[in-house]
N, C-alpha and C positions, 0 to 999 in steps of 0.2 A: 753709562759713560764713566770710565775709571780714570783717576788721576794718581800721580805719585809726586810726592814732595821731596826734594833733595836740598838739604841745608849744608852749606860748605863753610868750614872754618875750624881750625885747630882749637880756637877758644871755646867752642861748644863741646868738643870731645874731652877736653881736660877739665870741664866744669867751671870755667872762668865766667861764662855767661850761660843762662838758661834759654833754650830754644822755645820762646813763646810764639814765634812766627808760625810754626807749623800748626799749633793748636788753633790759632785765629784763622788761618787759611782753611783748615778743615771745616770749621763752622760755616764760613762764608761759601765754600764750594758746595757743602751739603744743602744750603738754602736753594741753590739753583739746580739741584738734582745730580750733582757730580759726586761720586763716591771716591773717597781716598783709599786706594788699595794698599799703599805702603808709604811710610815716612822714613827716610834714610839720612843720617848725618855722616858726613865724610870729611877727611882732612884736606888741607890745601895742597893737594898732590894731583898732578895732571893725570897720572895713570888711574888713580882712584876715581876721579871725575869721569873719565872715559868709560871705565868699567861700570860705574853706577848708571850712566846714560844707556849703555848697551842693555843692562839688565832691566832698567825701567821700561824701555821700549818693548820688552817682551810681556810686560804686565799691564801697561797703562796706555791710554789714548792721549792724555795730557800730562806733561811733565813740567813741574814748576820748580825752578831753582832759585835759591836765595843765597847771597853772600859771595865774597871774593871779587867784588867789582870796584874796590877802592883804587887809589892812585899809586900805592906802594908795591914793591916787588913781590910781596907775599900774596898779593891779590891776583890770582892767575886764571880766574874763571873765563874771562873774555878771551885770553890767548888760547886757552884749552878748547873753547868752543870753536874758535876760528880753525884750529887744527882739526878738530873732530869733523866739522862740516866741510873741510877743505876750502875755506874761504880766506882770502888775504884780508888783512885789516886795511880799512880806508878811513880817512878823516871825514866825519860827517859834519858838514858846515852848519846846519841848524843846531846841532848839539854843541858845536864849538861856540856859536853865538850865545847860546844859553849859558854855557860855562863862563864866558867872558862877562856877561851881564850879572851873573851870580857873584863873581868876585868884585865887580865894580860896586855892586850894592853893599857889599861888606867892606868896601874901601881897602881891599887887600890886593897885593900884586899877584899875578899869575906866574907860575914857573912851568918848566917843561912837562913835569909829571901831571900838572893840571890840564895842560893841552891834550895830553894823551888820553884823558878821560873821554874825549870826543872821538876816539878811534873805535870803530865797530867792525865786526866781520862783514865783508862785502857780500850781501845776499840776504841778510836778516832784515826784518822790519823794525825800524827804530821807533821806540815810544818815548816821548819826552817825559823826563822826571821833573815835575814842577817843584819838588821839595829837596832836590839835591843835584849833584853834577854827573853822577853815573847814570847813563840812559838804560832803559829797559829794552831788552832785545827779544824779538819774537821770531822763532824759526819754525819752518814746516819741513818735515823730513819723513819719507816713507809713510805718509798718511798720519803722522803723529805731529802734535804741537808741542814745542819745547819753548818755554819762556824763562829768561834769566832776569832776575830783579836784584836790586841792592838788598843787603841784609838788615839795614837800618830799619827798625819796625815802622816808624811813621812814614818813611819813603815807600816801603813795600805795601803798606796798607792803602796809601793813596793810589798807587799804581793798580793794585788789585781791584779796588772799588770803582775807580773812575775809568780804567782802561781794559784790564785783562778780563775781568768777569763779563762786562758788556760784550767784548769781542767773542768770548766763548759762547755766550748766549746767542749771538747772531750766527755763529758758525754751526751750532748743533741744535737739534730738537731734543729738549730735555724732558724727562719724566717729572712728575710732581712727587715731592717727598714731604710727608706730613708727620710731625712729631707731637707727642703728648707726654708730659712728665707727671709723675705722681711721687711726691716726696713723702717718705714714711720714716717713722722713728719708733724705737722701743721694741722692735722685732728684728732678729738677725736674718741675714740673707737666705739661709737654708730653710728656716722656719717660715719665712715669707713665701718662698717658692712652694713649699708644701701646702700652704693655705690656698694658693691660687692655681695649683697644678692643673686642674680640669679646665679652667678658663684659658690658661696658656696653651693647653693641648688643642682647644677648639679654635685657636687663631687661624685664619686663612694664611696661605703661603706668602702672600704679599704684605703681611703684618708681622713684624718681629718684636719680641719683648726682650729688653736688656735690663740687667740688674747692675746698678752702679753704687756699690757700697762706699761709704765714707764714715769717718769716726761718728758713731752714734746714730747713723741714719742710712737709709737705702733709698736711692732714687730709682724708680721704675720708669723706663722710657719705651713707649710704644712708637714704632716707626713703620709707616706704610708707604709703599712705592707703587705708582701706577700712572695712568694717563688721564683719569677722571678725578679731578681734585674733590668735587662734591661728594662722590662716593667714598673716597678715602676718608674725608673728614667725618662723614656719618658713621662709617665702620669703626674708626678709632674712637669716636665719642661713645659708641655703644659698648665697646670692650673696656674703655676707661671707667664707665659707670658700673659695669659688672665688677671690676676689680675694687673700686672704691666701696661699693656696697658690701663686698666680702670682708674687707680689712679696714672698715671705717674707723675703728678704734685707734689705728696706727697711722692714719693719713693726716699729714700736716697741711699740705696744699697741693693743688693740681696745676701749678704754674711752673714754667721753666725759669725759675728765678733762684738766686742764692737765698738761703734761709733768712739772712739778715735783711735783705731787700724786701722780702715778703712781709717781715715784721714792720719795717718802716712804712710800707704801703698801707698795712692794716691800721697802724697807729695814726698815720697821716689822715686817713679817711675819716677817723673819728676824733681828729684834733687832739690827740693825746701826746704827751711829751715824755721823754726818757732821759735819765742820767745814770751814770755808772760810778762804782767805786771798786777799783781793781787793785789787788795786791799781787798774788803770784802770777797773774796773766800780764802784768806790766804794761797795760794799754792795748793789748792785742784785740780785745773785744771792741774797744773804741775804734780801732783801725777798721775792723770789719764793717762797722756801721758807717763811718765817715768816708769810706772810699766811694760811696754812692752819691751821685749828684742829687741835691735836694734833701739830703739827710738832716740839714739844719732845721727843717720844719718840725722834726720830731726830736732829734738829739740836741740836748741843751749843753752838755758838758760832762766831764769825767774827772775823777781824782785818782791818780795812781799813788796809793798810800802804802809804800813798802814798809817803812819803819813804824813801829808802834807809836812813837811820839807824833808822827804825822797823822796816824789814824785818830789820835785824840784831838789834835789841834784843827784838822781840816774837817773831820767827819763827826766829831763829838763822841767818839767811843770812850767809855769810862775807863779810867785807870784801874778801878777795882775789877772791871770785867776782864781786862787783859791779864791782871795779876791772878785772878781766880781761875779763869777758864782758858787763857792763852789766846794768841792771835788767830789760831786756826781752831775755831769753835763755832757752834751754833749761835751763841750769844753775841760774839764779835761780829759775825756776818750780818745778823739782824740789825745791830746798832750801826754798822757801816751803811746798810741799805737805807735805813730810816734817816741817817745823817745826810746821805746824798740827796734823797728826795726832798728833805727840808731845805738844805743849803742851795740846791739848784732849782728849787720850787717846781718840781716835775710831778706828773701824775704817777709815774712808775720809776723805780730805780732797781738796779741789779748790783749786788755786791759779791765779790769773789775773793776768798782768802784760803790759801792752802800751801802745800809743800810740793813744789814742782820738781825738785830734785836736781841733780842726782844724789845730793846729800841733804842733811838738815832734818831727816826723819828721826822719830823716836819709836820706842816699842809700842806705845799706845797710839801714836800718830805717825805711821810710816810714810815714806815718800809716796806721793800719789793721793794723799788724803786732802780733800778739798771740800770746803763748805761754801755753798752758794745760797744767797737769799734774794728774794724778790719782794719789793715793797710796793703797795698801792695805797689807796685812800683808807683802807681798813687796817693797815699795819704791814708787817713783814713776816714771811714764812721762810724757813731755811731747810736745806737738805744736804746731807753728807754724801760724798761720792768717794769711791776707792778706785783710783786709776793705777797705772803701772809705775815704773821707775824711769821712764824716758821723759826728759824735761819738756821738749817742745810738743811731744805727743800729749803730755798732760795739760799743757797750755791750750792746745787745740780742743781737747776733749772738754776742758772746763768751759771754754767759750761756747761750744756746741750745747753742753748741758744747760748753761745759763740761758741761752736763747730758747731752748725747749721749755724751761721752767716759765720764762716770761710769756711765751706763746700760749702755753696751757692756761696761765692765769688770765691773759687777755681774753682767750676764748671763753673761759668761765664767766668773767665779768661782763663781757658783751652779750652773752646769751641771757644772763640774768637781767641785764638792762633792757 
């Protein structure tokens, strides 16, 4: 079963907003055995919408549209769909009642454009939008299903989860899709592929291996499709173990989780706590950890110490250390990590200090020079990294390297224990 996602809105094309809807929808569709054939972003233009619909119906069985359902004149999706399916607009009374109740709850008056939200193409199935005023519209045309939803993420997600996906599952008999991830670090994509070439060659046709590189890591994903879930799980487990055994040195985890979440889970399991001292990353690593619910069980706090004076007062870095070795040095990183562990009273601490760029580098410490230290009950160890001259890339790479250092130290400490 193939699907296509069409996102409508000039704001996406000019980069004013990022299309996160499609990524989320792709994940949810994959869970029920629907493969996304293509994702298309188009402008608020009737001809573009019609052209995209015609092309999508040549490729997919299910077409999911988001955006362009607001009350203003630039939101033309509903009118274009009415024209496309040759359906006049009608006032849907249940939707109108819902819109009225929505505005009464907000204690706001309704105007004509709000009433028009209740107009729908006469012939579609109207699906109530519990979180907004624009209804979801379900069309069936030439054996295809076309669904139009609001582009507001929390409205779309509710409709997909509670209405659209259950209806798709009722309508079609879906295959099972099984995924298994293997997160690796320390080996590039091409070298990794060479290491497991014979295992990949031996995969049956219904199991695919994907390489998903990201700064400092490569996530391998085995995906199997078929009608017998038990067989798929067994086969994927077998090949996963073969790969892990072959590249064990580089395997970080075999869960489909962000790296920072896997670290939180590991530390939480052993009742370990973590603090951070960030300079050049400016709190980015703290954000990665704290975006996950339940992170407070492990993460106790962080200090973003950009200025040298703050490194001294907050973390206890010695003035003589800064004067003799500089802020970007092994000695400073170690004192920052030890200071964070002591002040936040945590089992582990990470410190990052470096030159993110694009300026600020020197001949002996060029842009991209970063020192990272990890402290535990035995003290702190630091390592220097040489990244490039792209500021945000350096910040991302520093955060990834710091998590890898922490993970390896945790692994070592827990194995010894």
